[in-house]
Backbone atoms as SQL, in Angstrom:
CREATE TABLE atoms (id INTEGER PRIMARY KEY, chain TEXT, resi INTEGER, resn TEXT, atom TEXT, x REAL, y REAL, z REAL);
INSERT INTO atoms VALUES
  (1, 'A', 1, 'MET', 'N', 0.841, -1.167, 0.000),
  (2, 'A', 1, 'MET', 'CA', 0.000, 0.000, 0.000),
  (3, 'A', 1, 'MET', 'C', 0.895, 1.242, 0.000),
  (4, 'A', 2, 'VAL', 'N', 0.620, 2.151, -0.904),
  (5, 'A', 2, 'VAL', 'CA', 1.453, 3.342, -1.046),
  (6, 'A', 2, 'VAL', 'C', 1.134, 4.383, 0.019),
  (7, 'A', 3, 'PHE', 'N', -0.143, 4.612, 0.289),
  (8, 'A', 3, 'PHE', 'CA', -0.552, 5.645, 1.241),
  (9, 'A', 3, 'PHE', 'C', -1.462, 5.056, 2.318),
  (10, 'A', 4, 'PRO', 'N', -0.882, 4.346, 3.288),
  (11, 'A', 4, 'PRO', 'CA', -1.729, 3.812, 4.357),
  (12, 'A', 4, 'PRO', 'C', -2.056, 4.895, 5.393),
  (13, 'A', 5, 'SER', 'N', -3.173, 4.694, 6.083),
  (14, 'A', 5, 'SER', 'CA', -3.510, 5.589, 7.192),
  (15, 'A', 5, 'SER', 'C', -2.654, 5.196, 8.395),
  (16, 'A', 6, 'GLU', 'N', -2.808, 5.910, 9.484),
  (17, 'A', 6, 'GLU', 'CA', -2.055, 5.579, 10.699),
  (18, 'A', 6, 'GLU', 'C', -2.446, 4.204, 11.225),
  (19, 'A', 7, 'ARG', 'N', -3.633, 3.732, 10.879),
  (20, 'A', 7, 'ARG', 'CA', -4.099, 2.408, 11.314),
  (21, 'A', 7, 'ARG', 'C', -3.711, 1.301, 10.335),
  (22, 'A', 8, 'GLY', 'N', -3.097, 1.671, 9.209),
  (23, 'A', 8, 'GLY', 'CA', -2.696, 0.679, 8.219),
  (24, 'A', 8, 'GLY', 'C', -3.754, 0.390, 7.174),
  (25, 'A', 9, 'THR', 'N', -4.847, 1.117, 7.210),
  (26, 'A', 9, 'THR', 'CA', -5.903, 0.961, 6.211),
  (27, 'A', 9, 'THR', 'C', -5.658, 1.960, 5.077),
  (28, 'A', 10, 'PRO', 'N', -6.328, 1.782, 3.945),
  (29, 'A', 10, 'PRO', 'CA', -6.152, 2.760, 2.861),
  (30, 'A', 10, 'PRO', 'C', -6.540, 4.160, 3.329),
  (31, 'A', 11, 'MET', 'N', -5.728, 5.143, 2.983),
  (32, 'A', 11, 'MET', 'CA', -6.006, 6.522, 3.372),
  (33, 'A', 11, 'MET', 'C', -7.130, 7.076, 2.514),
  (34, 'A', 12, 'GLU', 'N', -8.028, 7.780, 3.148),
  (35, 'A', 12, 'GLU', 'CA', -9.112, 8.429, 2.428),
  (36, 'A', 12, 'GLU', 'C', -8.518, 9.494, 1.506),
  (37, 'A', 13, 'PRO', 'N', -9.008, 9.625, 0.259),
  (38, 'A', 13, 'PRO', 'CA', -8.457, 10.600, -0.686),
  (39, 'A', 13, 'PRO', 'C', -8.409, 12.032, -0.138),
  (40, 'A', 14, 'THR', 'N', -9.435, 12.432, 0.586),
  (41, 'A', 14, 'THR', 'CA', -9.461, 13.795, 1.130),
  (42, 'A', 14, 'THR', 'C', -8.336, 13.996, 2.143),
  (43, 'A', 15, 'ASN', 'N', -8.122, 12.986, 2.981),
  (44, 'A', 15, 'ASN', 'CA', -7.042, 13.073, 3.976),
  (45, 'A', 15, 'ASN', 'C', -5.678, 13.076, 3.299),
  (46, 'A', 16, 'LEU', 'N', -5.535, 12.297, 2.236),
  (47, 'A', 16, 'LEU', 'CA', -4.274, 12.280, 1.500),
  (48, 'A', 16, 'LEU', 'C', -3.991, 13.649, 0.896),
  (49, 'A', 17, 'SER', 'N', -4.998, 14.243, 0.295),
  (50, 'A', 17, 'SER', 'CA', -4.814, 15.575, -0.306),
  (51, 'A', 17, 'SER', 'C', -4.455, 16.605, 0.760),
  (52, 'A', 18, 'ARG', 'N', -5.113, 16.525, 1.887),
  (53, 'A', 18, 'ARG', 'CA', -4.839, 17.458, 2.981),
  (54, 'A', 18, 'ARG', 'C', -3.411, 17.272, 3.509),
  (55, 'A', 19, 'SER', 'N', -2.989, 16.023, 3.688),
  (56, 'A', 19, 'SER', 'CA', -1.631, 15.739, 4.165),
  (57, 'A', 19, 'SER', 'C', -0.591, 16.235, 3.166),
  (58, 'A', 20, 'PHE', 'N', -0.856, 15.991, 1.886),
  (59, 'A', 20, 'PHE', 'CA', 0.072, 16.443, 0.848),
  (60, 'A', 20, 'PHE', 'C', 0.175, 17.964, 0.843),
  (61, 'A', 21, 'ALA', 'N', -0.957, 18.642, 0.997),
  (62, 'A', 21, 'ALA', 'CA', -0.952, 20.111, 1.011),
  (63, 'A', 21, 'ALA', 'C', -0.098, 20.639, 2.167),
  (64, 'A', 22, 'ARG', 'N', -0.210, 20.017, 3.328),
  (65, 'A', 22, 'ARG', 'CA', 0.609, 20.452, 4.475),
  (66, 'A', 22, 'ARG', 'C', 2.096, 20.243, 4.199),
  (67, 'A', 23, 'LEU', 'N', 2.441, 19.088, 3.650),
  (68, 'A', 23, 'LEU', 'CA', 3.846, 18.808, 3.323),
  (69, 'A', 23, 'LEU', 'C', 4.372, 19.798, 2.289),
  (70, 'A', 24, 'ARG', 'N', 3.553, 20.065, 1.271),
  (71, 'A', 24, 'ARG', 'CA', 3.942, 20.996, 0.218),
  (72, 'A', 24, 'ARG', 'C', 4.178, 22.387, 0.790),
  (73, 'A', 25, 'GLU', 'N', 3.278, 22.844, 1.643),
  (74, 'A', 25, 'GLU', 'CA', 3.425, 24.168, 2.248),
  (75, 'A', 25, 'GLU', 'C', 4.660, 24.235, 3.133),
  (76, 'A', 26, 'THR', 'N', 4.903, 23.190, 3.903),
  (77, 'A', 26, 'THR', 'CA', 6.081, 23.135, 4.771),
  (78, 'A', 26, 'THR', 'C', 7.363, 23.211, 3.946),
  (79, 'A', 27, 'ALA', 'N', 7.344, 22.566, 2.791),
  (80, 'A', 27, 'ALA', 'CA', 8.520, 22.564, 1.917),
  (81, 'A', 27, 'ALA', 'C', 8.634, 23.851, 1.110),
  (82, 'A', 28, 'GLY', 'N', 7.606, 24.700, 1.172),
  (83, 'A', 28, 'GLY', 'CA', 7.646, 25.960, 0.436),
  (84, 'A', 28, 'GLY', 'C', 7.459, 25.801, -1.057),
  (85, 'A', 29, 'LEU', 'N', 6.771, 24.744, -1.459),
  (86, 'A', 29, 'LEU', 'CA', 6.544, 24.500, -2.886),
  (87, 'A', 29, 'LEU', 'C', 5.282, 25.218, -3.358),
  (88, 'A', 30, 'PRO', 'N', 5.204, 25.516, -4.656),
  (89, 'A', 30, 'PRO', 'CA', 4.029, 26.213, -5.182),
  (90, 'A', 30, 'PRO', 'C', 2.772, 25.349, -5.059),
  (91, 'A', 31, 'GLY', 'N', 1.641, 25.967, -5.269),
  (92, 'A', 31, 'GLY', 'CA', 0.351, 25.297, -5.114),
  (93, 'A', 31, 'GLY', 'C', 0.058, 24.258, -6.169),
  (94, 'A', 32, 'VAL', 'N', 0.621, 23.087, -6.017),
  (95, 'A', 32, 'VAL', 'CA', 0.302, 21.973, -6.908),
  (96, 'A', 32, 'VAL', 'C', -0.449, 20.919, -6.120),
  (97, 'A', 33, 'ARG', 'N', -1.314, 20.215, -6.818),
  (98, 'A', 33, 'ARG', 'CA', -2.056, 19.117, -6.196),
  (99, 'A', 33, 'ARG', 'C', -1.302, 17.815, -6.446),
  (100, 'A', 34, 'LEU', 'N', -1.595, 16.820, -5.650),
  (101, 'A', 34, 'LEU', 'CA', -0.994, 15.511, -5.847),
  (102, 'A', 34, 'LEU', 'C', -1.321, 14.994, -7.243),
  (103, 'A', 35, 'HIS', 'N', -2.537, 15.236, -7.701),
  (104, 'A', 35, 'HIS', 'CA', -2.948, 14.797, -9.039),
  (105, 'A', 35, 'HIS', 'C', -2.106, 15.476, -10.129),
  (106, 'A', 36, 'ASP', 'N', -1.664, 16.713, -9.878),
  (107, 'A', 36, 'ASP', 'CA', -0.812, 17.405, -10.849),
  (108, 'A', 36, 'ASP', 'C', 0.507, 16.657, -11.035),
  (109, 'A', 37, 'LEU', 'N', 1.023, 16.075, -9.959),
  (110, 'A', 37, 'LEU', 'CA', 2.273, 15.301, -10.048),
  (111, 'A', 37, 'LEU', 'C', 2.061, 14.051, -10.889),
  (112, 'A', 38, 'ARG', 'N', 0.927, 13.419, -10.737),
  (113, 'A', 38, 'ARG', 'CA', 0.590, 12.237, -11.541),
  (114, 'A', 38, 'ARG', 'C', 0.557, 12.614, -13.021),
  (115, 'A', 39, 'HIS', 'N', -0.091, 13.741, -13.318),
  (116, 'A', 39, 'HIS', 'CA', -0.182, 14.212, -14.699),
  (117, 'A', 39, 'HIS', 'C', 1.218, 14.479, -15.264),
  (118, 'A', 40, 'THR', 'N', 2.073, 15.079, -14.460),
  (119, 'A', 40, 'THR', 'CA', 3.439, 15.367, -14.894),
  (120, 'A', 40, 'THR', 'C', 4.199, 14.092, -15.213),
  (121, 'A', 41, 'VAL', 'N', 4.087, 13.102, -14.346),
  (122, 'A', 41, 'VAL', 'CA', 4.792, 11.829, -14.569),
  (123, 'A', 41, 'VAL', 'C', 4.331, 11.176, -15.868),
  (124, 'A', 42, 'VAL', 'N', 3.031, 11.117, -16.074),
  (125, 'A', 42, 'VAL', 'CA', 2.508, 10.476, -17.286),
  (126, 'A', 42, 'VAL', 'C', 2.933, 11.260, -18.526),
  (127, 'A', 43, 'SER', 'N', 2.878, 12.588, -18.467),
  (128, 'A', 43, 'SER', 'CA', 3.306, 13.418, -19.601),
  (129, 'A', 43, 'SER', 'C', 4.775, 13.189, -19.923),
  (130, 'A', 44, 'LEU', 'N', 5.609, 13.143, -18.893),
  (131, 'A', 44, 'LEU', 'CA', 7.048, 12.921, -19.104),
  (132, 'A', 44, 'LEU', 'C', 7.311, 11.540, -19.693),
  (133, 'A', 45, 'LEU', 'N', 6.618, 10.534, -19.211),
  (134, 'A', 45, 'LEU', 'CA', 6.796, 9.188, -19.774),
  (135, 'A', 45, 'LEU', 'C', 6.443, 9.168, -21.257),
  (136, 'A', 46, 'MET', 'N', 5.349, 9.846, -21.624),
  (137, 'A', 46, 'MET', 'CA', 4.964, 9.908, -23.032),
  (138, 'A', 46, 'MET', 'C', 6.028, 10.642, -23.852),
  (139, 'A', 47, 'GLU', 'N', 6.538, 11.765, -23.326),
  (140, 'A', 47, 'GLU', 'CA', 7.571, 12.532, -24.032),
  (141, 'A', 47, 'GLU', 'C', 8.855, 11.734, -24.194),
  (142, 'A', 48, 'LEU', 'N', 9.140, 10.855, -23.236),
  (143, 'A', 48, 'LEU', 'CA', 10.345, 10.026, -23.297),
  (144, 'A', 48, 'LEU', 'C', 10.197, 8.849, -24.249),
  (145, 'A', 49, 'GLY', 'N', 9.017, 8.727, -24.832),
  (146, 'A', 49, 'GLY', 'CA', 8.806, 7.663, -25.816),
  (147, 'A', 49, 'GLY', 'C', 8.468, 6.312, -25.215),
  (148, 'A', 50, 'VAL', 'N', 8.065, 6.285, -23.950),
  (149, 'A', 50, 'VAL', 'CA', 7.641, 5.024, -23.344),
  (150, 'A', 50, 'VAL', 'C', 6.378, 4.573, -24.077),
  (151, 'A', 51, 'PRO', 'N', 6.312, 3.310, -24.466),
  (152, 'A', 51, 'PRO', 'CA', 5.140, 2.838, -25.208),
  (153, 'A', 51, 'PRO', 'C', 3.839, 3.126, -24.444),
  (154, 'A', 52, 'PRO', 'N', 2.815, 3.585, -25.165),
  (155, 'A', 52, 'PRO', 'CA', 1.549, 3.957, -24.508),
  (156, 'A', 52, 'PRO', 'C', 0.951, 2.871, -23.621),
  (157, 'A', 53, 'HIS', 'N', 1.087, 1.602, -24.026),
  (158, 'A', 53, 'HIS', 'CA', 0.504, 0.544, -23.199),
  (159, 'A', 53, 'HIS', 'C', 1.225, 0.407, -21.859),
  (160, 'A', 54, 'VAL', 'N', 2.514, 0.760, -21.835),
  (161, 'A', 54, 'VAL', 'CA', 3.272, 0.734, -20.582),
  (162, 'A', 54, 'VAL', 'C', 2.845, 1.914, -19.705),
  (163, 'A', 55, 'VAL', 'N', 2.707, 3.084, -20.321),
  (164, 'A', 55, 'VAL', 'CA', 2.243, 4.269, -19.586),
  (165, 'A', 55, 'VAL', 'C', 0.844, 4.009, -19.030),
  (166, 'A', 56, 'GLN', 'N', -0.005, 3.388, -19.824),
  (167, 'A', 56, 'GLN', 'CA', -1.361, 3.058, -19.380),
  (168, 'A', 56, 'GLN', 'C', -1.320, 2.178, -18.132),
  (169, 'A', 57, 'ALA', 'N', -0.439, 1.180, -18.131),
  (170, 'A', 57, 'ALA', 'CA', -0.336, 0.279, -16.982),
  (171, 'A', 57, 'ALA', 'C', 0.159, 1.023, -15.743),
  (172, 'A', 58, 'ILE', 'N', 1.128, 1.916, -15.923),
  (173, 'A', 58, 'ILE', 'CA', 1.662, 2.687, -14.803),
  (174, 'A', 58, 'ILE', 'C', 0.587, 3.623, -14.248),
  (175, 'A', 59, 'ALA', 'N', -0.145, 4.284, -15.146),
  (176, 'A', 59, 'ALA', 'CA', -1.171, 5.244, -14.732),
  (177, 'A', 59, 'ALA', 'C', -2.444, 4.548, -14.255),
  (178, 'A', 60, 'ARG', 'N', -2.540, 3.246, -14.524),
  (179, 'A', 60, 'ARG', 'CA', -3.719, 2.468, -14.155),
  (180, 'A', 60, 'ARG', 'C', -4.980, 2.964, -14.857),
  (181, 'A', 61, 'HIS', 'N', -4.809, 3.420, -16.115),
  (182, 'A', 61, 'HIS', 'CA', -5.973, 3.783, -16.920),
  (183, 'A', 61, 'HIS', 'C', -6.657, 2.492, -17.360),
  (184, 'A', 62, 'ALA', 'N', -7.973, 2.525, -17.444),
  (185, 'A', 62, 'ALA', 'CA', -8.730, 1.332, -17.819),
  (186, 'A', 62, 'ALA', 'C', -8.433, 0.899, -19.249),
  (187, 'A', 63, 'ASP', 'N', -8.116, 1.855, -20.105),
  (188, 'A', 63, 'ASP', 'CA', -7.911, 1.559, -21.522),
  (189, 'A', 63, 'ASP', 'C', -6.813, 2.479, -22.056),
  (190, 'A', 64, 'VAL', 'N', -6.011, 1.961, -22.960),
  (191, 'A', 64, 'VAL', 'CA', -4.931, 2.756, -23.538),
  (192, 'A', 64, 'VAL', 'C', -5.481, 3.955, -24.310),
  (193, 'A', 65, 'LYS', 'N', -6.730, 3.865, -24.770),
  (194, 'A', 65, 'LYS', 'CA', -7.349, 4.988, -25.485),
  (195, 'A', 65, 'LYS', 'C', -7.439, 6.223, -24.582),
  (196, 'A', 66, 'ILE', 'N', -7.681, 6.007, -23.300),
  (197, 'A', 66, 'ILE', 'CA', -7.732, 7.120, -22.346),
  (198, 'A', 66, 'ILE', 'C', -6.370, 7.789, -22.265),
  (199, 'A', 67, 'THR', 'N', -5.341, 6.973, -22.150),
  (200, 'A', 67, 'THR', 'CA', -3.970, 7.493, -22.069),
  (201, 'A', 67, 'THR', 'C', -3.652, 8.317, -23.306),
  (202, 'A', 68, 'LEU', 'N', -3.967, 7.785, -24.465),
  (203, 'A', 68, 'LEU', 'CA', -3.654, 8.480, -25.712),
  (204, 'A', 68, 'LEU', 'C', -4.490, 9.742, -25.884),
  (205, 'A', 69, 'LYS', 'N', -5.758, 9.690, -25.496),
  (206, 'A', 69, 'LYS', 'CA', -6.626, 10.855, -25.652),
  (207, 'A', 69, 'LYS', 'C', -6.195, 11.995, -24.731),
  (208, 'A', 70, 'VAL', 'N', -5.928, 11.683, -23.482),
  (209, 'A', 70, 'VAL', 'CA', -5.607, 12.717, -22.497),
  (210, 'A', 70, 'VAL', 'C', -4.191, 13.253, -22.679),
  (211, 'A', 71, 'TYR', 'N', -3.264, 12.393, -23.071),
  (212, 'A', 71, 'TYR', 'CA', -1.858, 12.799, -23.095),
  (213, 'A', 71, 'TYR', 'C', -1.268, 12.915, -24.493),
  (214, 'A', 72, 'ALA', 'N', -2.081, 12.901, -25.533),
  (215, 'A', 72, 'ALA', 'CA', -1.564, 13.021, -26.903),
  (216, 'A', 72, 'ALA', 'C', -0.830, 14.334, -27.090),
  (217, 'A', 73, 'HIS', 'N', -1.274, 15.398, -26.423),
  (218, 'A', 73, 'HIS', 'CA', -0.626, 16.705, -26.562),
  (219, 'A', 73, 'HIS', 'C', 0.828, 16.674, -26.084),
  (220, 'A', 74, 'ALA', 'N', 1.148, 15.742, -25.219),
  (221, 'A', 74, 'ALA', 'CA', 2.494, 15.684, -24.652),
  (222, 'A', 74, 'ALA', 'C', 3.537, 15.306, -25.689),
  (223, 'A', 75, 'ASN', 'N', 3.094, 14.795, -26.822),
  (224, 'A', 75, 'ASN', 'CA', 4.047, 14.306, -27.804),
  (225, 'A', 75, 'ASN', 'C', 4.103, 15.196, -29.044),
  (226, 'A', 76, 'LEU', 'N', 3.801, 16.475, -28.894),
  (227, 'A', 76, 'LEU', 'CA', 3.804, 17.385, -30.046),
  (228, 'A', 76, 'LEU', 'C', 5.179, 17.499, -30.692),
  (229, 'A', 77, 'ASP', 'N', 6.239, 17.526, -29.912),
  (230, 'A', 77, 'ASP', 'CA', 7.581, 17.618, -30.484),
  (231, 'A', 77, 'ASP', 'C', 7.893, 16.407, -31.363),
  (232, 'A', 78, 'ALA', 'N', 7.507, 15.230, -30.910),
  (233, 'A', 78, 'ALA', 'CA', 7.739, 14.025, -31.702),
  (234, 'A', 78, 'ALA', 'C', 6.954, 14.074, -33.008),
  (235, 'A', 79, 'MET', 'N', 5.717, 14.589, -32.945),
  (236, 'A', 79, 'MET', 'CA', 4.914, 14.708, -34.160),
  (237, 'A', 79, 'MET', 'C', 5.540, 15.716, -35.127),
  (238, 'A', 80, 'ARG', 'N', 6.033, 16.825, -34.607),
  (239, 'A', 80, 'ARG', 'CA', 6.687, 17.824, -35.469),
  (240, 'A', 80, 'ARG', 'C', 7.930, 17.233, -36.131),
  (241, 'A', 81, 'GLN', 'N', 8.707, 16.474, -35.360),
  (242, 'A', 81, 'GLN', 'CA', 9.903, 15.844, -35.930),
  (243, 'A', 81, 'GLN', 'C', 9.518, 14.859, -37.038),
  (244, 'A', 82, 'ALA', 'N', 8.475, 14.079, -36.795),
  (245, 'A', 82, 'ALA', 'CA', 8.036, 13.104, -37.798),
  (246, 'A', 82, 'ALA', 'C', 7.592, 13.811, -39.076),
  (247, 'A', 83, 'LEU', 'N', 6.805, 14.877, -38.924),
  (248, 'A', 83, 'LEU', 'CA', 6.355, 15.622, -40.102),
  (249, 'A', 83, 'LEU', 'C', 7.510, 16.342, -40.783),
  (250, 'A', 84, 'GLY', 'N', 8.487, 16.770, -40.012),
  (251, 'A', 84, 'GLY', 'CA', 9.692, 17.376, -40.597),
  (252, 'A', 84, 'GLY', 'C', 10.450, 16.394, -41.460),
  (253, 'A', 85, 'LYS', 'N', 10.515, 15.144, -41.029),
  (254, 'A', 85, 'LYS', 'CA', 11.172, 14.099, -41.832),
  (255, 'A', 85, 'LYS', 'C', 10.410, 13.884, -43.143),
  (256, 'A', 86, 'LEU', 'N', 9.108, 13.881, -43.049),
  (257, 'A', 86, 'LEU', 'CA', 8.288, 13.710, -44.250),
  (258, 'A', 86, 'LEU', 'C', 8.496, 14.869, -45.201),
  (259, 'A', 87, 'ASP', 'N', 8.533, 16.072, -44.648),
  (260, 'A', 87, 'ASP', 'CA', 8.763, 17.268, -45.461),
  (261, 'A', 87, 'ASP', 'C', 10.100, 17.169, -46.184),
  (262, 'A', 88, 'GLY', 'N', 11.121, 16.713, -45.456),
  (263, 'A', 88, 'GLY', 'CA', 12.445, 16.544, -46.062),
  (264, 'A', 88, 'GLY', 'C', 12.450, 15.517, -47.176),
  (265, 'A', 89, 'ARG', 'N', 11.658, 14.493, -47.028),
  (266, 'A', 89, 'ARG', 'CA', 11.584, 13.442, -48.023),
  (267, 'A', 89, 'ARG', 'C', 10.861, 13.904, -49.281),
  (268, 'A', 90, 'LEU', 'N', 9.869, 14.753, -49.106),
  (269, 'A', 90, 'LEU', 'CA', 9.057, 15.212, -50.233),
  (270, 'A', 90, 'LEU', 'C', 9.705, 16.390, -50.975),
  (271, 'A', 91, 'SER', 'N', 10.671, 17.031, -50.345),
  (272, 'A', 91, 'SER', 'CA', 11.293, 18.218, -50.972),
  (273, 'A', 91, 'SER', 'C', 12.299, 17.822, -52.011);
């Protein structure tokens, strides 16, 4: 279990968010939510070229289509490079 309560049971999401906010404030970090960190990790994995089905498994999305739909924007540089190669080939 990643986030157990003090009793060893699963931590309630609201309590987890509250605990994270206190830790973040103590550390002097900007106002980010725990969910924002999850989004960052998934975006970075996509940008690093990790296969979508692997990212889906890490993010625990029910379907790879969700991963691709939500995080397709993260791979704009790769798409530009691919289209640049095509442009070079056609010129």
